[in-house]
Each structure stands twice: as C-alpha cells, then as structure tokens.
C-alpha positions in Angstrom: 125.8 102.4 68.4 123.5 99.9 67.4 120.2 98.5 69.3 121.8 94.8 70.2 125.0 96.8 71.7 123.1 99.1 73.4 121.5 95.9 75.6 124.4 94.4 75.9 126.3 98.1 77.4 123.2 98.6 79.3 123.1 95.4 80.9 127.1 94.8 81.5 126.0 98.4 83.5 123.2 96.8 85.7 125.4 93.7 86.5 128.6 95.4 87.3 127.7 99.1 88.5 123.9 98.7 89.7 124.9 94.8 91.2 121.2 94.2 90.0 120.1 91.0 90.9 120.5 88.0 88.1 116.5 87.5 88.3 116.0 91.8 87.4 119.2 91.5 84.7 117.0 88.4 82.9 114.1 90.6 83.1 115.5 93.3 81.8 117.3 91.1 78.9 113.8 89.3 78.2 112.0 92.9 77.7 114.8 94.5 75.6 115.3 91.7 73.2 111.8 91.3 72.1 112.7 95.4 71.4 115.5 94.2 69.6 113.6 92.0 67.3 110.9 94.4 66.4 113.6 97.0 65.3 116.1 95.0 64.3 119.5 96.5 64.0 119.0 100.0 64.0 121.2 102.8 65.3 120.5 104.1 68.6 120.3 107.5 67.4 117.7 106.9 64.5 114.7 105.3 67.1 112.0 107.8 67.5 109.1 108.2 69.7 106.8 106.8 66.5 109.1 103.9 66.5 108.2 102.9 70.4 104.5 103.7 70.1 104.6 101.1 66.9 106.1 98.6 69.1 103.4 99.6 72.0 100.7 99.2 69.4 101.8 95.8 68.2 102.3 94.4 72.0 98.9 96.2 72.6 97.5 93.6 69.7 99.0 90.5 71.0 98.9 88.2 74.3 100.7 90.3 76.9 98.3 90.9 79.9 98.5 94.9 80.5 100.7 94.7 83.4 103.0 93.0 81.6 103.2 95.5 78.8 103.7 98.0 81.6 106.3 96.4 82.7 107.9 96.4 79.4 107.7 100.2 79.1 109.3 100.4 82.1 112.3 99.0 81.1 112.5 100.9 77.7 112.2 104.1 79.7 114.9 103.0 82.1 116.9 101.8 79.2 116.6 105.0 77.2 117.4 107.1 80.2 120.9 105.4 80.9 121.6 105.9 77.0 120.5 109.7 77.6 122.9 110.3 80.5 125.3 108.5 78.6 125.3 110.8 75.9 124.6 107.7 73.2 121.2 109.2 72.3 120.1 113.2 72.7 116.8 112.7 74.1 115.0 109.8 75.4 112.4 108.9 72.9 110.6 106.8 76.0 110.2 109.7 78.0 106.4 110.4 76.7 105.8 106.6 76.1 102.3 105.6 77.7 100.0 103.0 77.5 96.7 104.3 76.3 94.4 101.4 77.5 93.8 100.9 81.3 95.1 98.3 83.3 92.9 95.2 84.1 91.4 95.5 87.4 92.8 91.5 88.2 91.2 89.9 91.2 93.4 88.5 93.9 93.6 84.8 93.9 92.1 83.9 97.6 92.4 80.0 98.4 89.4 77.9 99.9 89.6 76.4 103.4 90.2 73.2 102.4 93.0 74.7 99.9 94.4 76.2 103.0 93.9 73.2 105.5 95.5 70.8 102.7 98.5 73.2 101.7 99.8 73.8 105.6 98.9 70.1 106.3 101.5 68.7 103.4 104.8 69.8 105.2 103.8 68.3 108.5 102.8 64.7 106.8 105.9 64.8 105.9 107.9 65.5 109.0 105.8 62.7 110.3 107.3 60.8 107.1 110.7 61.1 107.8 111.1 61.8 111.6 111.7 57.6 112.0 114.6 58.3 109.4 116.5 61.3 111.0 118.5 59.8 112.6 119.4 56.7 110.4 121.5 58.7 107.9 122.8 62.1 106.2 119.9 61.8 103.6 117.7 61.2 106.5 118.5 64.2 108.3 118.2 66.5 105.6 115.2 65.4 104.2 113.7 65.6 108.2 115.1 69.3 108.0 113.7 70.3 105.2 110.4 69.1 106.0 110.9 71.5 109.2 111.8 74.6 107.2 109.3 74.0 104.9 106.5 74.1 107.8 107.8 77.0 108.8 107.9 78.6 105.5 104.8 78.1 104.7 102.8 79.1 108.5 104.8 82.6 107.7 103.9 83.1 104.5 100.3 82.7 106.0 100.1 83.8 109.2 102.4 87.0 108.6 101.6 87.7 104.8 105.1 88.3 104.4 106.3 88.8 100.7 108.7 85.9 99.6 111.5 88.3 98.6 111.1 89.6 102.5 111.2 86.0 103.8 114.4 85.2 102.1 116.3 88.1 103.1 115.2 87.1 106.7 118.5 86.7 109.2 118.1 84.5 112.4 118.4 87.8 114.5 115.2 88.8 112.8 113.4 86.2 115.2 112.8 87.2 118.9 111.3 84.4 120.1 111.0 85.7 123.6 108.9 89.0 121.9 107.6 86.7 119.9 107.7 88.8 116.6 110.0 89.1 113.5 111.4 92.3 111.9 111.2 92.0 108.0 113.2 94.4 106.4 110.5 95.2 103.9 110.8 97.0 100.6 112.8 100.3 100.0 113.3 101.5 103.8 109.5 100.1 105.0 110.2 97.9 107.4 108.0 96.5 110.1 107.2 94.2 112.9 105.1 91.7 112.8 103.8 89.1 115.5 104.1 85.2 116.1 100.2 85.0 117.6 100.6 81.3 116.5 101.9 78.8 119.0 101.9 76.3 116.4 104.3 78.7 114.4 106.9 79.3 117.7 106.9 75.8 118.4 107.7 75.0 114.4 110.0 78.0 114.9 111.9 76.4 117.9 112.2 73.2 116.4 113.7 74.9 112.9 116.2 76.9 115.1 117.6 74.0 117.0 118.1 71.7 113.6 119.5 74.9 112.2 122.4 75.3 115.0 123.4 71.6 114.7 124.7 72.6 111.2 128.1 74.2 110.1 127.1 77.4 108.6 128.6 80.3 107.6 125.7 82.7 106.9 123.2 84.5 109.2 120.3 83.9 106.9 117.3 82.5 108.8 116.2 80.0 105.4 118.9 77.8 104.2 119.3 74.8 102.0 121.2 71.2 102.1 124.2 73.4 101.0 123.8 75.4 103.9 123.4 78.8 101.7 120.9 81.3 101.9 117.5 80.2 99.7 116.4 82.1 97.1 113.1 83.5 95.7 113.5 80.6 93.0 114.0 78.3 95.7 111.1 79.1 97.9 108.8 79.0 94.7 109.9 75.5 94.1 109.2 74.2 98.0 105.9 75.9 97.2 105.0 73.8 94.1 106.2 70.7 95.6 103.3 71.5 98.5 100.9 72.2 96.5 101.6 69.3 94.6 101.2 67.2 97.8 98.2 68.9 98.7 96.8 68.0 95.5 95.3 71.6 94.5 94.9 71.4 90.9 94.6 75.1 90.4 97.7 77.7 89.6 98.6 79.7 93.1 101.3 81.0 94.2 103.6 82.1 97.1 101.8 85.4 97.4 98.3 83.7 97.1 99.0 82.8 101.2 99.3 86.9 101.4 96.2 87.5 99.4 94.4 84.9 101.4 95.5 86.4 104.7 94.7 89.8 104.0 91.0 89.1 102.5 90.3 87.0 105.9 91.3 90.0 108.2 89.4 92.6 106.1 86.4 90.3 105.6 86.6 89.5 109.6 86.4 93.0 110.5 90.3 94.6 110.9 90.4 98.1 110.2 91.8 98.7 106.7 95.0 100.4 108.2 96.2 98.1 110.4 95.9 95.5 107.5 98.0 97.9 105.6 100.6 98.3 108.3 100.5 94.2 108.6 101.3 93.7 104.8 103.6 96.8 104.3 101.6 98.6 101.8 102.9 102.4 101.7 99.5 103.3 100.0 96.1 102.3 101.6 94.9 102.2 98.2 96.6 99.0 97.7 95.2 97.4 100.6 91.6 98.4 99.4 91.3 95.5 96.9 90.9 93.2 99.3 87.5 94.7 100.7 86.4 94.4 97.2 86.5 90.6 97.1 83.8 88.5 97.2 84.9 87.0 100.4 81.9 86.7 102.8 82.1 87.1 106.9 80.7 83.8 107.7 83.5 81.8 105.0 85.9 84.5 106.6 84.9 83.3 110.1 85.2 79.5 108.5 88.3 79.8 107.1 89.9 81.3 110.3 88.6 78.3 112.2 90.0 75.9 109.7 93.5 77.1 109.9 96.1 75.8 112.2 97.8 79.6 112.4 96.3 82.2 114.0 96.8 85.6 112.3 98.2 88.8 113.5 94.2 90.1 114.1 92.7 92.3 116.6 89.3 91.1 116.6 86.6 93.7 117.2 
C-alpha cells in the first residue's frame, strides 16, 4: 500500500468508523496530503523515522507556526498508529517524532474597551433596524430573529467565556432561566455550570427563546439558523465576522478573543485564578495562568468592566 492509498483508507475509517466531524476530516486530509507531497508515492513499509525527521526539518524552515507543526506531527502519529494497528506497518516510525525547537509563547488577543463596546452594540443596532419590518414579511421576521439571536450569541461569548464549540452544542434544556444558569457540556467529560449575571443577557435570552418557540423546529438546539437547523462552528465564525465588520474593528480577531478578554479582565480585577479556571473550564491551571501575564492594568480592567453592557460572572474581593 502506497502513501496515497493509506491516507484514503485512514480518512475513510475516521469518517465511517470513528464518526469524526467533517472539520476534523478536512484537517487530517490537509496535513496528511502535505506529507504525501513530501514523500511522493512511496510504499508505507518503506517510510522510516528518518523520512519523518527530514519532513519535520522542512516544515521548520517554512512559514508555519510551531503550533501548526505540532498539529501536523500529531496527525502523523495518529495516522501511523492506525496503520500499525491494521498491520500495514510493523512499527510506527512516528512514535518518537518530536519537535526540536520550543513552542512560541503566543500572547492571547485581548479587545480594547472601545472594541468590546462596538462589537456588543452591533447586533443591537441590527435589532433596532429590523424591528419595524419584522411583521411585514417572512424576510423581515427572519432578519429580526437573526439579529436577536446574534445579540445573545455575542453576549454569551463575552460574559461566560464559552468556547464556540460548546456554544453550538447547547440545547434549550441547558438554559435554566429561573436559576439564571447554563449547563455547558465542555470538552470530554468536563462539564460546568455558568451563571447568567447580566440582566441584559437574561432579557435577550427570554426574547430569543420566545421568538424561537414560534418556529416549527425538529431540533433541541438552542441556536438555529433560518432553515431551522443547529448552527455550526462555521456559522458562528461567519456571524462573528459580520459584526466585527459592522463594529468597524480593523484588526484580526476571532470569537475566542472574547473569551481571552473576559478571562484577562477577571484575573486583572482580582478574581482568584482557580475561580477563573473553573469558569473557563480549563483542565490545567497552567492554561489559565497565561492571563496573569498579560499587560492589562487594573485600572484599564475596571474601565473595561464599566464600559461593557454585560456583567461578568465574577466575585469581587
């Protein structure tokens, strides 16, 4: 079996047997196709650790971040472990493959007070713009519904620090308006409960759920699109990009930037690092401690807290 055939077999197994998401399959395909280009149509049994070391050295001289290289190495390890289990190779040549240079210390992107204000205001302006036409046509109702939904999404991303993967997985049953809390499934089995401490977010959720209940839906998903199906991560990313554009924010930010901003604000305002870890759902405190190293001054943090419309789930000392 040559490399191209082995990659096709691995992707088929991931899609059919392991039920991997389309996003994960595309990521594996991209990383492994790059490896295939490097070794051409060599037979799998002829691939040695030296081949992989040469490939790794080539990646190291390219434009890739260390985190991207780590992902590609991880893909190779999973790929060759699968081939080892199938008996296509006797022993995985990627077993001892390691990156020689250290991973970059990438600083999380934190939004400024003006950027936070502008971003959270963008969907509210859309709500006002479409409120007059919501009863005039189906298109008007859809535009109003989407504006209300987007407002809740951005407020949730910021005030709870939820990951977009966790957000799209939310069902209606996860929201307890009486107790003002949301159950987040989290990664693996690390679920957590987050508080709805913002009155504005609570009101927005009530409005959205009322609008959602008027639609004939076959899904329990909390956030749905115009077609009535669960939003995807790709959908959330596009919604976020739309409102970044409306907010006239020129630099590159992602939905995760809101999580970083909330975490940095909590840490710099004096919240215990363990409490921040619990809010974010980090398995390791090391992941949370990066926010203590960000150049966010306490005065600036207080300004950010006062400038935003969403109150954070924070116990002030």
